[in-house]
C-alpha positions as CSV (number, residue, x, y, z in Angstrom):
1,X,71.0,-38.3,196.7
2,X,73.9,-37.5,194.3
3,X,72.2,-36.5,191.2
4,X,74.0,-36.0,187.4
5,X,71.9,-33.5,184.6
6,X,72.9,-33.6,181.4
7,X,71.7,-30.2,180.2
8,X,71.2,-26.6,181.7
9,X,68.3,-25.7,179.5
10,X,64.7,-24.9,181.0
11,X,63.9,-28.1,181.8
12,X,67.4,-28.9,183.0
13,X,67.7,-26.1,185.5
14,X,64.2,-26.5,186.8
15,X,64.8,-29.3,187.1
16,X,68.3,-28.6,189.3
17,X,66.5,-25.8,191.2
18,X,64.1,-27.8,192.7
19,X,65.5,-31.1,193.5
20,X,68.8,-28.5,195.1
21,X,66.4,-27.4,197.1
22,X,65.6,-30.9,198.5
23,X,69.2,-30.9,199.4
24,X,69.6,-33.0,197.0
25,X,73.7,-32.7,195.4
26,X,72.9,-32.0,191.6
27,X,76.2,-31.4,188.9
28,X,74.6,-29.7,186.1
29,X,76.3,-30.2,183.2
30,X,75.9,-28.4,179.9
31,X,78.2,-27.1,176.8
32,X,77.2,-23.5,176.8
33,X,79.9,-22.4,179.7
34,X,78.4,-19.0,179.5
35,X,74.7,-21.0,180.8
36,X,76.8,-22.3,183.2
37,X,77.9,-19.4,184.9
38,X,74.1,-17.8,185.3
39,X,73.6,-21.4,186.6
40,X,76.3,-21.2,189.6
41,X,75.2,-17.6,189.9
42,X,71.6,-19.1,191.1
43,X,71.5,-22.2,192.0
44,X,73.6,-23.9,195.0
45,X,74.7,-26.7,192.2
46,X,78.1,-27.9,191.2
47,X,79.1,-27.2,187.1
48,X,80.7,-28.7,184.9
49,X,81.3,-27.7,181.1
50,X,81.1,-30.2,178.6
51,X,79.5,-32.2,176.2
52,X,76.8,-34.2,178.3
53,X,77.2,-37.4,176.3
54,X,81.0,-37.7,176.2
55,X,82.5,-40.0,178.7
56,X,85.3,-37.8,179.8
57,X,83.2,-34.8,181.3
58,X,80.7,-37.5,182.9
59,X,84.0,-39.1,184.7
60,X,84.4,-35.4,185.4
61,X,80.9,-34.6,186.9
62,X,81.2,-38.1,189.4
63,X,78.2,-39.7,186.8
64,X,79.9,-43.5,188.7
65,X,78.7,-42.3,192.2
66,X,75.9,-40.7,191.2
67,X,72.6,-42.2,191.9
68,X,70.4,-41.3,189.5
69,X,71.1,-39.5,185.6
70,X,69.1,-37.4,183.8
71,X,69.9,-36.5,180.0
72,X,67.7,-33.1,179.5
73,X,69.3,-31.6,176.8
74,X,67.6,-30.1,173.6
75,X,69.2,-33.2,171.7
76,X,67.7,-36.2,171.0
77,X,70.3,-38.3,170.2
78,X,73.1,-37.0,172.2
79,X,70.3,-37.5,175.5
80,X,70.1,-41.6,174.3
81,X,74.2,-41.4,173.8
82,X,74.2,-39.5,177.1
83,X,72.1,-41.9,179.2
84,X,73.3,-45.0,177.4
85,X,77.1,-44.0,178.5
86,X,76.0,-43.7,182.2
87,X,74.0,-47.1,182.6
88,X,77.4,-48.1,181.8
89,X,79.4,-46.2,183.9
90,X,77.4,-47.4,186.8
91,X,74.6,-45.3,187.6
92,X,71.1,-46.9,189.3
93,X,68.7,-45.3,187.3
94,X,69.0,-43.0,184.2
95,X,66.1,-40.9,182.5
96,X,66.3,-39.4,178.7
97,X,64.5,-36.5,177.1
98,X,63.6,-37.9,174.1
99,X,60.5,-36.0,172.1
100,X,61.4,-38.0,168.6
101,X,58.3,-40.4,169.0
102,X,60.3,-43.6,166.3
103,X,62.3,-43.8,169.1
104,X,59.8,-44.7,171.3
105,X,58.1,-46.6,168.6
106,X,57.3,-51.0,169.3
107,X,59.8,-52.9,166.9
108,X,62.2,-49.8,167.7
109,X,66.3,-51.0,168.2
110,X,66.5,-48.0,170.5
111,X,63.7,-48.4,173.3
112,X,64.4,-47.7,176.2
113,X,64.9,-51.2,177.2
114,X,67.3,-52.1,174.9
115,X,69.2,-49.2,175.9
116,X,69.3,-49.6,179.6
117,X,67.3,-46.5,180.3
118,X,64.8,-46.3,182.8
119,X,62.1,-43.4,181.6
120,X,61.8,-41.9,178.2
121,X,60.4,-38.4,178.2
122,X,58.6,-37.2,175.5
123,X,57.8,-33.2,176.8
124,X,55.6,-32.5,173.8
125,X,53.2,-35.3,174.3
126,X,52.8,-34.7,178.2
127,X,52.1,-31.0,177.4
128,X,49.5,-31.9,175.1
129,X,47.8,-34.2,177.8
130,X,48.2,-31.0,180.7
131,X,46.2,-28.7,177.7
132,X,43.3,-31.4,177.1
133,X,42.7,-31.1,181.1
134,X,42.5,-27.4,180.5
135,X,40.7,-27.7,177.6
136,X,38.2,-30.1,179.9
137,X,37.5,-27.5,182.6
138,X,36.8,-23.5,181.5
139,X,37.9,-21.2,183.6
140,X,40.4,-23.7,184.4
141,X,44.2,-22.2,184.8
142,X,46.0,-25.5,186.1
143,X,44.6,-28.7,186.3
144,X,46.3,-32.3,187.4
145,X,45.4,-35.7,188.2
146,X,45.9,-37.8,191.5
147,X,44.9,-41.3,192.7
148,X,44.1,-42.9,189.2
149,X,42.2,-39.7,188.0
150,X,39.9,-39.8,190.8
151,X,41.0,-36.6,192.8
152,X,42.1,-33.5,190.5
153,X,43.5,-30.5,191.8
154,X,42.7,-27.1,189.9
155,X,43.4,-24.0,190.0
156,X,40.6,-21.4,188.8
157,X,40.2,-18.0,189.1
158,X,37.5,-16.2,191.0
159,X,35.1,-13.7,188.7
160,X,33.2,-10.5,190.0
161,X,29.9,-12.7,189.4
162,X,31.5,-15.5,190.9
163,X,28.7,-16.8,194.0
164,X,31.8,-17.3,196.1
165,X,32.9,-14.0,196.6
166,X,32.6,-11.9,199.6
167,X,32.3,-15.2,201.4
168,X,34.1,-17.0,204.2
169,X,35.3,-20.3,203.7
170,X,33.9,-21.1,206.9
171,X,30.3,-20.0,205.5
172,X,31.0,-21.8,202.1
173,X,31.2,-24.7,203.8
174,X,28.3,-24.0,205.9
175,X,26.7,-23.2,202.3
176,X,27.6,-26.1,200.6
177,X,27.8,-29.0,203.2
178,X,27.4,-31.3,200.2
179,X,30.5,-30.2,198.0
180,X,33.8,-32.2,198.7
181,X,36.8,-30.2,197.7
182,X,39.7,-28.3,200.2
183,X,40.6,-24.9,199.1
184,X,44.8,-25.7,199.3
185,X,46.0,-21.8,198.4
186,X,44.9,-18.8,197.5
187,X,47.3,-16.6,194.5
188,X,46.1,-12.4,195.2
189,X,48.3,-10.0,194.0
190,X,51.1,-12.2,193.1
191,X,50.9,-13.7,196.8
192,X,50.6,-17.3,197.6
193,X,48.7,-17.7,200.7
194,X,47.0,-20.7,202.5
195,X,43.9,-19.6,203.8
196,X,42.3,-20.1,207.2
197,X,38.3,-20.7,207.5
198,X,38.3,-16.7,208.1
199,X,39.4,-16.0,204.7
200,X,37.2,-14.4,202.1
201,X,37.5,-15.0,198.6
202,X,37.8,-11.5,196.5
203,X,37.3,-11.0,192.8
204,X,40.7,-11.7,191.0
205,X,41.6,-14.5,193.4
206,X,43.2,-17.7,191.5
207,X,42.4,-20.5,194.0
208,X,43.9,-23.9,194.0
209,X,41.5,-26.5,195.1
210,X,41.8,-30.3,195.6
211,X,38.4,-32.1,194.6
212,X,36.9,-35.4,193.6
213,X,37.1,-36.2,189.6
214,X,33.4,-36.4,189.6
215,X,32.2,-33.7,191.6
216,X,34.5,-30.9,189.7
217,X,32.1,-29.7,187.2
218,X,30.3,-27.9,190.4
219,X,33.5,-25.8,191.2
220,X,33.3,-23.5,188.1
221,X,30.0,-21.8,188.2
222,X,30.9,-21.3,192.2
223,X,34.4,-19.9,190.6
224,X,31.7,-17.7,188.1
225,X,32.3,-19.5,185.0
226,X,29.4,-20.8,182.6
227,X,29.9,-24.8,182.3
228,X,31.1,-25.8,178.7
229,X,31.0,-28.8,176.5
230,X,34.0,-29.5,174.4
231,X,32.8,-30.4,170.8
232,X,35.2,-28.6,168.3
233,X,38.6,-26.9,168.7
234,X,40.7,-24.8,166.8
235,X,44.4,-25.6,166.7
236,X,46.8,-22.9,166.2
237,X,50.2,-24.3,165.0
238,X,50.9,-28.1,163.5
239,X,54.4,-28.4,166.4
240,X,54.6,-31.3,167.7
241,X,52.2,-30.6,170.7
242,X,49.3,-29.4,168.5
243,X,50.0,-32.7,166.4
244,X,49.6,-35.0,169.9
245,X,47.0,-32.7,170.9
246,X,44.8,-33.3,167.8
247,X,44.8,-37.0,168.0
248,X,44.5,-37.2,171.5
249,X,41.0,-34.7,170.8
250,X,40.4,-37.6,167.7
251,X,40.1,-40.3,170.4
252,X,37.5,-38.3,171.9
253,X,35.5,-37.5,169.1
254,X,36.0,-34.3,169.1
255,X,35.9,-31.9,166.2
256,X,39.3,-30.5,165.4
257,X,41.3,-28.0,163.1
258,X,44.9,-27.2,162.6
259,X,46.2,-24.0,161.4
260,X,49.7,-24.0,160.1
261,X,51.7,-21.2,158.0
262,X,54.2,-24.2,156.3
263,X,52.4,-26.1,153.4
264,X,54.3,-29.3,153.5
265,X,53.7,-29.2,157.4
266,X,50.0,-29.0,156.9
267,X,50.2,-31.8,153.9
268,X,52.6,-33.8,156.9
269,X,49.1,-33.9,159.4
270,X,47.0,-34.0,156.9
271,X,48.8,-37.9,156.7
272,X,48.9,-38.8,160.2
273,X,45.0,-37.5,161.5
274,X,42.1,-38.8,159.7
275,X,39.6,-37.0,161.4
276,X,41.1,-33.3,161.9
277,X,40.3,-30.5,158.9
278,X,43.9,-29.4,158.4
279,X,44.0,-25.6,156.9
280,X,46.7,-23.2,155.5
281,X,47.2,-20.4,156.9
282,X,48.5,-17.7,159.1
283,X,47.5,-18.0,162.8
284,X,48.3,-13.9,163.4
285,X,45.7,-13.4,160.0
286,X,42.6,-12.0,162.1
287,X,40.4,-12.6,158.9
288,X,41.6,-15.4,158.6
289,X,40.7,-17.0,162.1
290,X,37.1,-14.8,161.7
291,X,36.4,-16.7,158.4
292,X,37.5,-20.3,159.5
293,X,35.0,-19.8,162.8
294,X,38.0,-19.2,165.8
295,X,35.1,-17.0,167.6
296,X,33.2,-20.0,168.3
297,X,34.6,-22.9,168.7
298,X,35.0,-24.3,172.5
299,X,38.6,-24.0,172.7
300,X,41.8,-22.6,171.5
301,X,44.9,-23.6,171.3
302,X,47.8,-21.4,170.0
303,X,50.6,-24.0,169.3
304,X,53.5,-22.5,167.2
305,X,56.9,-23.0,168.3
306,X,57.1,-19.1,168.7
307,X,55.9,-17.2,172.3
308,X,55.0,-14.1,170.8
309,X,53.1,-15.3,168.5
310,X,51.1,-18.1,170.1
311,X,50.6,-15.1,172.5
312,X,49.2,-12.6,169.8
313,X,47.1,-15.9,168.3
314,X,45.2,-16.7,171.6
315,X,44.2,-12.8,172.0
316,X,43.3,-12.7,168.2
317,X,40.8,-15.4,169.4
318,X,40.2,-14.2,172.7
319,X,38.5,-10.8,170.7
320,X,36.6,-12.9,167.9
321,X,34.5,-14.7,170.6
322,X,36.5,-18.4,171.6
323,X,35.4,-19.8,175.0
324,X,38.6,-21.1,176.2
325,X,41.9,-20.1,175.2
326,X,44.9,-21.5,175.6
327,X,48.5,-21.0,174.7
328,X,51.8,-23.3,174.6
329,X,54.9,-20.8,176.3
330,X,58.4,-22.1,176.3
331,X,59.6,-19.5,178.4
332,X,58.9,-18.8,182.0
333,X,59.0,-15.4,181.8
334,X,56.6,-15.0,179.5
335,X,54.0,-17.5,182.1
336,X,52.8,-14.6,184.4
337,X,51.9,-12.4,181.2
338,X,49.2,-14.7,180.1
339,X,46.4,-14.2,182.7
340,X,47.1,-10.5,182.4
341,X,46.2,-9.9,179.2
342,X,43.1,-12.2,179.2
343,X,44.6,-15.6,178.1
344,X,42.7,-18.4,180.1
345,X,45.2,-20.8,180.9
346,X,48.7,-21.8,179.5
347,X,51.1,-24.6,179.0
348,X,54.6,-25.3,178.7
349,X,56.9,-28.7,177.6
350,X,59.2,-27.6,180.1
351,X,56.8,-27.6,183.2
352,X,55.0,-31.1,181.7
353,X,58.6,-32.9,181.2
354,X,59.8,-31.5,184.6
355,X,56.5,-32.8,186.4
356,X,57.2,-35.9,185.1
357,X,60.4,-36.6,185.5
358,X,59.9,-35.2,188.8
359,X,57.5,-37.8,189.7
360,X,60.1,-40.6,188.5
361,X,62.5,-39.3,191.0
362,X,60.2,-39.0,193.9
363,X,59.0,-42.3,193.1
364,X,57.9,-44.9,195.9
365,X,56.7,-43.0,198.9
366,X,56.0,-40.2,196.4
367,X,52.8,-41.8,193.9
368,X,52.5,-38.2,192.2
369,X,53.4,-34.8,191.6
370,X,52.3,-31.6,190.1
371,X,54.1,-27.8,189.7
372,X,51.9,-24.9,190.3
373,X,52.5,-22.2,186.9
374,X,52.7,-19.4,188.4
375,X,53.7,-20.2,191.6
376,X,57.0,-21.8,193.4
377,X,55.0,-24.5,195.5
378,X,54.2,-28.6,194.6
379,X,50.8,-30.8,194.8
380,X,52.1,-34.6,196.3
381,X,50.8,-37.2,196.7
382,X,52.7,-39.9,199.0
383,X,52.0,-43.2,200.2
384,X,52.2,-43.9,203.8
385,X,54.4,-46.9,204.6
386,X,54.3,-48.9,208.1
387,X,56.9,-47.4,208.7
388,X,56.6,-44.0,208.0
389,X,56.9,-41.5,211.1
390,X,53.3,-40.0,210.3
391,X,51.4,-44.0,211.1
392,X,49.5,-43.7,213.6
393,X,49.3,-39.8,214.2
394,X,46.7,-37.3,213.7
395,X,47.1,-34.2,211.3
396,X,47.2,-32.1,214.1
397,X,50.3,-34.1,215.9
398,X,51.8,-33.8,212.4
399,X,52.6,-30.2,212.3
400,X,52.8,-29.1,209.2
401,X,50.9,-25.8,209.1
402,X,54.5,-23.9,207.7
403,X,55.1,-26.4,206.0
404,X,52.0,-27.2,203.5
405,X,48.2,-28.7,203.9
406,X,47.1,-32.2,204.0
407,X,44.0,-31.9,201.2
408,X,42.5,-35.7,201.0
409,X,43.5,-38.6,202.3
410,X,42.8,-42.1,199.9
411,X,42.1,-44.7,202.1
412,X,41.0,-47.9,199.6
413,X,38.1,-47.6,198.2
414,X,37.4,-44.0,200.1
415,X,38.3,-40.4,200.0
416,X,37.5,-38.2,201.9
417,X,39.1,-34.4,203.4
418,X,40.8,-34.8,206.4
419,X,40.3,-32.6,209.8
420,X,42.9,-32.6,212.1
421,X,41.7,-34.7,214.4
422,X,41.5,-38.1,211.2
423,X,44.7,-40.1,212.3
424,X,47.2,-41.7,209.0
425,X,47.1,-45.1,208.7
426,X,49.7,-47.8,206.7
427,X,48.3,-48.1,202.7
428,X,46.6,-44.5,202.9
429,X,47.6,-42.3,200.1
430,X,47.9,-38.4,201.2
431,X,47.5,-35.4,198.9
432,X,49.8,-32.3,200.1
433,X,49.8,-29.0,199.2
434,X,53.4,-28.7,199.6
435,X,55.0,-24.9,200.2
436,X,57.8,-23.5,198.9
437,X,61.4,-24.5,201.2
438,X,59.2,-27.7,203.1
439,X,59.3,-30.1,200.3
440,X,61.8,-32.0,201.8
441,X,60.9,-31.4,204.9
442,X,57.8,-32.9,204.1
443,X,58.9,-36.0,202.2
444,X,61.1,-36.5,205.5
445,X,57.6,-36.9,207.4
446,X,56.7,-40.0,205.2
447,X,60.4,-41.3,205.4
């Protein structure tokens, strides 16, 4: 499929990388010539210099023959104009990254339907939802939902005192016959591996598990993490991500505090948040954090617009005793640092936006997709159509061992962890852990 992307920033680059790896024909447009040189040296994509909202530039990029156009620059208005222009030029599907909530409001003259834009993605709102999922599960480094929320993918670190430490997957299966989860992957020392039954967990491992929603809480004690009740959360930084998260927490009935150094922003937040306490102050002021009870909160989220400030603020809260600390990180090079310095989890608007867009790009046989934070792999939920190549075949016959792992099968109201002899039927939904370089290969199986 030919896909044109306007914007070679963090979101655009990540989308171009992942889509080109799946053998899509990707053209990337950006006004920054140096950025395009970097892209050309690292990705197998066609780079076009210029303004993505310019008709001549769009024509040069061959938008008229593209099936999909993704406008993901950092400017809402440029994305809207670019997507509208691409739609008028005949692109089948258009997607725009839009942060301003006014463009999403009901009654707006610039809604996606009225402009011919098929999907409008708000990275900050998507990121806030991901953050809330992490706060709900203490010890989780990643959380993604599948099967309408009935199945969860959870990344969790194995603590030294964990009951699973030193035990093999085969032994745990015998010891825990009533627990339903599958270990999709384990990261150890920076290396990602798909474990066999003989694999033994060690302290410091990060395990990625697929489990049923109502059994998710039982995973964390097994990994050595005490249970968490989410009653009180402090958000350091009144960014859009922080504001959206506060709204979500209010809806959940969670007591919320926002701390921001900009007095005018504090006034704006206090007018928009009815049940959130908004305080004026510096999120890196250790004395202020201690005074306001950062060490006693159930969750602490660093959500300023600056990565360094977020990391420092998170470390301050952790030192004071905050139970669960999540840091907002914009630049991907900082994400591997977070767990090494003691931050429980991190979120990225880039990853959140890219995941939401990829769900749309692969819609049809793909009903959900999640990209993991620190490993180059994805978890994808496929719908098994009547004419799919996998229909009637057992998992052993599909030969997916080197490409990924089938973790869960949803068949009507029944959800089960499949074995090698289980056969896939039309109408099934299958959740697959896909290894790097094999995503397109796995997708073909479900064509």
